[in-house]
C-alpha positions in Angstrom: -0.4 0.0 0.0 2.7 2.7 0.4 5.2 1.1 -2.1 2.5 2.6 -4.3 1.7 5.7 -2.3 5.4 6.6 -3.5 6.6 5.0 -6.3 9.4 3.6 -4.6 10.9 7.4 -3.9 13.7 7.2 -3.0 15.4 9.5 0.7 19.1 9.1 1.7 19.3 9.5 5.3 22.1 10.8 7.3 22.7 10.9 10.9 25.4 9.4 12.7 23.3 7.9 16.1 23.1 5.0 15.4 19.2 4.7 16.7 18.1 7.8 15.0 19.7 6.1 11.7 17.6 2.8 12.7 14.2 4.6 13.8 14.4 6.9 10.5 15.3 4.3 8.3 11.7 2.0 10.2 9.3 4.4 10.3 10.1 6.0 6.3 10.7 2.0 4.8 7.2 1.2 6.2 5.6 4.7 4.4 6.8 2.9 1.2 10.1 4.8 0.7 13.4 3.2 -0.9 15.8 4.3 1.8 19.4 4.8 2.4 21.5 5.3 5.8 24.7 6.3 5.7 26.5 6.9 9.4 28.2 10.4 8.9 29.2 12.5 5.7 31.9 11.2 4.4 29.7 8.2 3.6 26.4 9.9 2.3 29.1 11.5 -0.1 29.8 8.5 -1.4 26.1 7.3 -2.0 25.4 10.8 -3.7 28.6 10.0 -6.8 26.8 6.8 -7.0 23.0 6.7 -7.0 20.2 9.9 -7.8 18.4 10.3 -4.7 14.7 11.9 -4.7 15.3 14.0 -1.0 17.9 13.5 1.4 17.2 14.1 5.1 20.5 15.0 7.5 21.4 15.6 10.8 23.0 19.1 11.4 25.8 17.4 13.3 27.9 14.6 11.4 31.2 14.3 13.5 33.6 15.0 10.3 30.7 17.1 9.0 28.0 19.0 9.1 24.8 18.6 7.5 24.7 22.1 5.6 28.2 20.7 3.8 26.6 17.7 2.5 23.7 19.7 1.5 26.7 22.2 -0.4 28.2 19.2 -2.0 24.8 17.7 -3.2 23.6 21.2 -4.7 27.7 21.2 -6.9 27.0 17.3 -7.7 23.9 19.1 -9.6 21.5 17.8 -7.5 17.9 18.6 -7.7 16.8 16.4 -5.0 14.8 18.0 -2.2 16.9 18.5 1.4 15.7 18.2 4.7 17.2 19.0 7.6 17.4 18.0 12.0 18.7 19.1 14.7 18.5 18.3 18.9 20.7 21.9 18.4 18.2 24.3 16.7 18.9 28.1 16.2 17.0 30.5 14.3 20.9 31.5 12.9 21.5 28.1 11.3 18.0 27.5 10.3 18.5 30.6 8.5 21.7 29.1 6.9 20.5 26.4 6.2 17.2 27.8 3.8 20.2 30.5 2.1 21.6 26.9 1.4 19.0 25.7 0.0 17.4 23.5 1.6 13.6 22.6 1.8 12.7 22.8 5.8 14.5 22.5 8.2 13.1 20.6 12.0 14.5 20.9 15.7 14.6 18.0 17.2 12.6 15.9 18.9 10.0 16.3 16.0 6.1 14.7 15.4 6.5 11.8 13.4 3.7 13.3 11.3 5.2 17.0 10.9 8.6 15.0 10.1 6.5 12.4 7.3 4.0 15.7 6.3 7.9 17.4 5.0 9.0 15.0 3.0 5.8 14.2 1.4 5.4 17.6 0.2 9.1 18.0 -0.6 8.4 15.3 -2.6 4.9 16.3 -4.0 7.4 19.9 -5.0 10.0 18.0 -6.6 7.5 16.0 -9.3 5.6 19.5 -9.8 9.0 20.8 -10.6 10.2 18.1 -12.9 6.5 18.2 -14.6 6.6 21.9 -15.3 10.2 21.4 -17.1 9.2 18.9 -19.0 6.2 21.4 -20.1 8.6 24.3 -21.0 10.9 21.7 -22.6 7.6 20.2 -24.7 6.9 23.7 -25.4 10.3 24.8 -26.3 10.7 21.8 -29.2 7.2 23.4 -30.1 8.9 27.3 -30.4 11.8 26.6 -31.5 13.2 24.6 -34.6 17.3 24.3 -34.7 17.7 28.7 -34.7 14.3 28.7 -35.9 12.1 30.3 -33.3 7.8 31.1 -33.8 4.7 30.4 -31.3 2.5 31.7 -34.3 0.1 28.6 -36.2 2.7 28.8 -39.3 5.4 28.8 -38.8 4.3 25.4 -36.4 3.5 24.3 -39.7 6.3 25.1 -41.1 8.1 23.0 -37.9 5.7 19.4 -38.5 6.3 20.0 -42.4 10.8 20.2 -41.5 9.8 17.0 -39.1 8.4 15.5 -42.2 10.6 16.2 -44.8 14.1 15.9 -43.2 14.2 12.0 -43.5 13.8 11.8 -47.1 16.0 13.0 -50.3 12.9 14.9 -51.5 14.0 18.7 -52.6 11.9 21.0 -51.4 11.9 24.4 -52.4 11.6 27.2 -50.0 9.2 30.8 -50.5 9.3 33.9 -49.3 10.3 37.8 -49.6 14.0 38.2 -48.9 14.7 39.0 -45.0 12.5 35.9 -43.9 15.0 32.7 -42.7 14.6 30.9 -46.2 18.1 29.9 -44.8 17.4 28.5 -41.4 15.2 26.4 -42.4 17.1 24.7 -45.5 20.3 24.5 -43.1 17.3 22.7 -39.9 15.8 20.0 -42.1 19.8 19.2 -42.9 20.3 19.2 -39.5 17.6 17.3 -38.9 18.2 14.9 -41.9 20.3 11.4 -42.0 22.7 14.1 -44.1 23.5 16.1 -40.9 27.0 15.0 -40.2 28.1 15.9 -43.9 28.6 19.1 -45.6 25.6 21.8 -45.7 26.7 23.7 -49.0 25.4 27.2 -49.1 25.7 28.8 -52.7 24.2 32.1 -53.8 22.7 32.1 -57.9 22.7 35.0 -58.1 26.5 36.3 -56.9 28.4 34.1 -59.3 29.5 35.1 -62.6 28.2 33.4 -65.2 31.2 32.4 -66.9 32.3 30.5 -64.2 29.2 29.3 -62.6 29.9 25.5 -64.1 33.0 25.5 -63.2 31.7 26.5 -59.9 28.5 24.0 -59.9 30.3 21.1 -61.1 34.1 21.5 -60.9 36.6 21.4 -63.3 40.0 19.3 -64.8 43.4 21.2 -65.0 43.6 22.8 -68.0 40.5 22.9 -69.2 40.4 26.8 -69.4 42.6 30.0 -69.1 43.9 29.5 -65.5 43.0 26.1 -64.4 46.2 25.3 -63.0 44.7 22.0 -60.6 41.6 20.1 -60.9 38.9 21.0 -58.9 36.2 20.2 -57.1 32.6 22.0 -57.8 29.3 22.9 -55.4 28.2 19.1 -55.6 31.1 17.4 -55.1 31.6 19.3 -52.2 28.5 18.2 -51.0 28.8 14.4 -51.6 26.9 12.9 -49.2 24.9 16.2 -47.9 22.8 19.0 -48.9 23.3 21.6 -51.6 21.6 24.9 -51.3 20.7 26.6 -53.9 19.5 30.5 -52.5 18.1 32.9 -55.2 17.1 29.8 -58.0 15.7 32.2 -60.1 18.8 34.0 -60.9 20.1 30.8 -62.8 21.0 31.0 -66.5 19.1 28.8 -68.9 22.1 27.0 -70.0 23.1 25.9 -66.3 19.5 25.2 -65.7 19.4 22.5 -68.2 23.0 21.0 -66.6 21.3 21.0 -63.5 18.4 19.2 -64.8 20.8 16.3 -66.1 22.3 16.0 -62.5 19.0 16.1 -60.5 18.1 13.0 -62.3 21.5 11.4 -63.0 23.0 11.9 -60.0 25.7 12.2 -61.6 28.0 15.2 -63.0 30.4 16.1 -66.0 33.1 18.4 -64.3 34.3 21.2 -67.2 37.0 19.5 -69.0 36.4 16.4 -68.2 35.7 13.1 -69.8 33.7 10.8 -67.1 31.1 11.3 -65.6 32.0 11.9 -61.1 28.3 9.5 -59.5 27.7 12.1 -56.7 24.7 11.8 -53.7 23.1 15.0 -53.0 20.4 16.5 -51.8 19.2 19.7 -53.4 16.8 22.4 -51.2 16.2 25.8 -53.3 14.7 29.1 -52.1 13.3 32.4 -54.4 12.2 35.2 -53.3 10.4 35.8 -56.8 7.4 33.5 -58.2 9.1 30.6 -59.5 6.0 29.7 -62.3 5.7 33.0 -63.5 9.5 33.3 -64.7 8.0 29.7 -66.1 6.0 31.5 -67.6 8.2 34.3 -69.6 10.5 31.3 -70.1 13.9 32.3 -67.4 13.1 28.9 -66.1 12.2 25.4 -67.4 9.5 23.9 -66.4 10.7 20.5 -65.9 13.6 22.1 -63.8 11.0 24.0 -61.5 8.6 20.5 -61.1 12.3 18.8 -60.2 13.1 21.1 -57.4 9.0 22.0 -56.1 9.0 18.9 -55.3 8.1 19.8 -51.9 7.5 23.7 -51.2 7.6 25.7 -48.3 6.8 29.0 -48.0 7.7 31.1 -44.9 5.3 33.7 -44.2 6.7 38.0 -44.3 6.5 38.9 -40.6 3.9 41.0 -41.1 1.3 37.6 -41.3 2.7 36.2 -37.8 2.7 39.2 -35.8 2.6 36.7 -32.9 6.3 35.7 -33.0 7.2 39.4 -33.0 7.8 40.0 -29.5 9.7 36.0 -29.3 12.1 36.7 -31.7 12.9 40.7 -30.5 13.2 39.6 -27.2 15.8 37.1 -28.8 17.7 38.9 -30.9 17.7 41.7 -27.4 19.6 38.9 -25.1 21.7 37.7 -28.1 23.2 41.5 -28.1 23.1 42.2 -24.6 24.9 39.3 -24.6 27.2 39.8 -27.5 28.2 43.6 -26.7 28.4 42.7 -22.4 25.4 45.4 -21.7 22.6 45.4 -19.2 19.6 45.3 -21.1 17.4 43.0 -20.4 13.9 43.7 -22.0 11.9 46.0 -24.2 8.9 48.1 -23.0 5.4 47.1 -23.5 5.5 50.3 -25.5 8.5 49.6 -27.9 6.4 46.4 -28.3 3.2 48.0 -29.1 5.2 50.4 -31.8 7.0 47.3 -33.4 3.9 45.8 -33.5 2.2 48.0 -35.9 5.0 48.4 -37.8 5.5 46.5 -41.4 8.7 45.2 -41.8 9.5 45.4 -45.0 12.9 43.8 -44.8 11.1 40.8 -42.1 13.2 39.1 -39.6 17.1 40.2 -40.8 15.2 44.1 -40.2 14.4 43.2 -37.0 17.6 41.4 -36.0 18.8 44.5 -37.7 16.7 47.2 -35.3 17.1 45.1 -32.2 21.2 45.0 -32.6 21.3 48.8 -33.2 18.8 49.9 -30.4 21.3 47.7 -27.9 24.0 49.4 -29.3 22.8 53.1 -28.2 20.4 52.0 -25.4 21.8 54.1 -22.3 19.4 52.2 -20.0 18.2 48.4 -19.3 15.1 48.7 -21.4 14.4 49.3 -25.2 12.1 52.3 -24.7 10.2 53.7 -28.1 12.6 56.2 -28.3 15.7 54.1 -28.4 14.0 52.2 -31.6 15.8 53.7 -34.8 13.1 52.5 -37.4 13.6 53.2 -40.6 11.4 55.9 -41.2 13.9 57.8 -43.9 13.0 55.5 -46.2 9.0 55.1 -47.5 7.4 52.3 -45.1 3.8 51.7 -44.0 2.7 51.8 -40.1 -0.4 50.0 -39.5 -2.8 52.0 -36.7 -5.1 49.9 -34.1 -7.1 49.8 -36.6 -5.2 47.4 -38.5 -5.7 50.0 -41.5 -2.2 50.7 -42.8 -0.7 54.2 -44.0 1.9 55.7 -45.4 4.7 57.3 -43.0 4.4 60.6 -45.3 0.9 61.7 -46.6 0.8 61.3 -50.2 -0.1 64.6 -51.6 -2.0 65.2 -54.7 0.2 64.5 -58.0 -2.3 65.1 -60.4 -2.7 68.6 -59.4 0.8 69.3 -59.1 3.7 69.6 -56.4 6.5 70.8 -55.6 8.8 67.8 -55.1 11.6 69.8 -53.7 9.7 71.5 -50.9 8.1 68.3 -50.0 11.4 66.4 -49.7 13.1 69.5 -47.4 9.9 69.1 -45.4 10.4 65.4 -44.9 14.0 65.8 -44.2 13.4 68.9 -41.8 11.2 66.7 -40.1 14.1 63.5 -39.7 17.3 65.7 -39.0 14.7 67.0 -35.4 13.1 63.6 -34.7 17.2 62.4 -34.5 18.3 65.1 -33.4 15.2 65.1 -30.2 16.4 61.6 -29.4 19.5 61.8 -29.3 19.5 64.5 -27.1 21.4 66.8 -30.2 24.1 64.2 -30.7 25.0 64.8 -34.2 27.0 61.7 -34.4 24.5 59.3 -33.1 21.8 61.1 -34.8 23.6 60.7 -38.1 24.1 56.6 -37.2 19.7 56.8 -36.9 19.7 58.5 -40.2 22.0 56.5 -41.9 24.5 59.1 -43.0 27.6 60.6 -42.4 29.0 63.3 -39.6 29.7 65.9 -42.6 26.6 65.2 -44.7 25.1 66.0 -41.5 26.5 69.7 -40.7 26.0 70.3 -44.2 22.4 69.7 -43.8 22.0 71.1 -40.3 23.5 74.1 -41.8 21.2 74.3 -45.1 18.0 74.3 -42.3 19.4 77.1 -40.0 18.4 73.7 -37.4 21.0 74.3 -34.1 
């Protein structure tokens, strides 16, 4: 009956009096606990080295050391078992020391058996609840994070689930989304969750490689195949053998190379430039685009057969404005990251700063948010990010969302059809931003220039132009 009630909870009893050890062992065993006894501190430490316990019950005076020493040793060994200390020499000072050292409770001798058993039950209940809380927090953390990706919105939860589904396969994945949404993070998460995780993850930006070097970069070349080819060189696909090739900005791939890529995908073989023998290669393709590949196919800029090869599974990453539930969590993550990197004691964003972020359009998506928080941490002089610490990109034409959800331009458009004076409008906008930057930085011209993305010489000239002190 006792065993069912307590589920084989294991208690370590430490006392230098044989009669007390025997009494506690009999009483606790009858209650259904598994009990180990130790006659002094040294014996207790040996027990802690070899066995995890659910609770420690120790006398304060042990001869060779004190119960406080055992308590501190248990904590040093990362034991999370609650510790109850007992003593016939109870003093207020000792009780305070025990609680400060992390004891669950401190009982004077003689104690009532019911009181001790109730204290033990409460301590074990507390430990069980804490374990459940940690397990729930771990489960929630896994739900809110996938690798380095963070998101609690339904959209991101569906993407996490899709990553899990496709990771174990060799199926080609196309990730679509606006710039700054984190497409490379998704690709890396798929790779890291796959059986290929121990192999290479090769990132290729298709828009940054000169067209005349693309074939060599992708498929490698043989010595002497062209001027400057002094040695054999492996391409991206050979470098990723057994792993994953991530082709970012896939829409920038020229048609001539699209043909060769299609063949490599179909045959799982590549032919280096200047080579005569095809090389078998095992790779997985994950590609990404911030443009519509369907439209590129329609206008003849992207091969339809290659599109279907790449787009077996599509993951669409929503822009940040479509998953505002994630903004607070992302902002805090970046705040913690950059505060640590910069060694600054900036711990949170004010509710007003969060409200301002929630109403901002974030055309640059998560990348813009990260840059914004990094800049705000760098410029912050307090331990909290206030609205005035946020250097939102108002010098660019952006939109802020009103509380009713409507989007409004940061600079109201005048009726161009009836004729306007553009220079006057631009000067008015420039003056307004100069004055706002000076107000936010309390007149510091260098910081104002930083906020506006201009040089110190430029801001001096502009302030002089408008007679702004």
